[in-house]
N, C-alpha and C positions, 0 to 999 in steps of 0.2 A: 782913558779918563781917570781910572783908579790911581794910577801912578802919579798923575798930575795933581789929583786931589791930596795925595799924601805930602807932597813937597812944596805946593804953590797956594797962595791965597787968591791969586787971579790968573786966568788963563786965556791965552790968545790963540785963535785958530786961523791959520792961513791956508789959502787955496790958490794954487797957481801963482804964488808969490804976493798975494794981496791978503790983508787982513779981512776977515769975514765977521768975526766977532771977538769981543773982549768982555770978560766978567768973571764972577765966581763960578765954580763948577755947578752949583745949584741954579744960578741964573741961566747959564747956558743950557743945562739939562731941561729946565722948565720952558725955555723958549724954543729949543730946537729938537730935544730928544723925544724919541717915540718910545723910550723905555723898553727897547727890545734887545736881546743879546742873541747871538748866533755863535755857536761853537762848532767848528768844522775839524775834523781829523781827516786829513788827506794822506793817502798812501803814495809813495814815490813810484814812479814807473819801474817795471822790472828791466833787467838788462837787455832783453830782446827789444823790448818797445824803445828803450833809450838809443840803442844802436840803429835801429830803423830810422828814427827822427834825425839823428846825427848824418847818416848817410845821405838822406833827402837835403838837408841843409847844406851840405858840402857842395852840392850842385850849383847853389847861388852864391857861393864865396868866390873871392879873388885871392888865391893864395891862401894866407891865414886870417883874412879880414872879410868882414861883411861891410860893404860900402852903403851909403845912404840910399842908393838907387835899388839896393837889394833887400833892404830891411823889410819892406812890405811883403815881398815874397817869402822870406824866412818866417815871418809872423804868420802868414797863411798856412805854412807847413806845420807850424806848431799849433795851429787852431787858435791863435790869439790875435787875429787881424784888428780886432777892436783897440788894441794897445798902440797901433800905429798913430792914432790921433793924439795919444798923450806924449809922443816924442816931439816936442816943441821947445822952442827957446825959453818959454815960461811955464811950461807944463811940469808934470811930476818927473818926466823923462828928460829934464833939462841937462843933466850930466851926460846922458847918452847922446842927445842932440849935439852937444859941444864936441864930443868925440867923433861923431859921424862928420 
């Protein structure tokens, strides 16, 4: 939001390809904002953890590819099953949906 405030007079927010709100940053913050900020610093996995996950995912691949019917299994292995629902024609994973 800070970057948008610096360069825009009005801001539009889209969710799943549809406009959800339009207005100034102050209007949007007053109506929808909870005024909470969360900063996370996440460390990347070590090489051993990464190698283990990769070897598990290779089992659900067909050659060099993970096809649509194996995406759910791969996400389960990575512990991100909840992302499966986001991979839809109009969701935030629309580009991935197209590739599958």
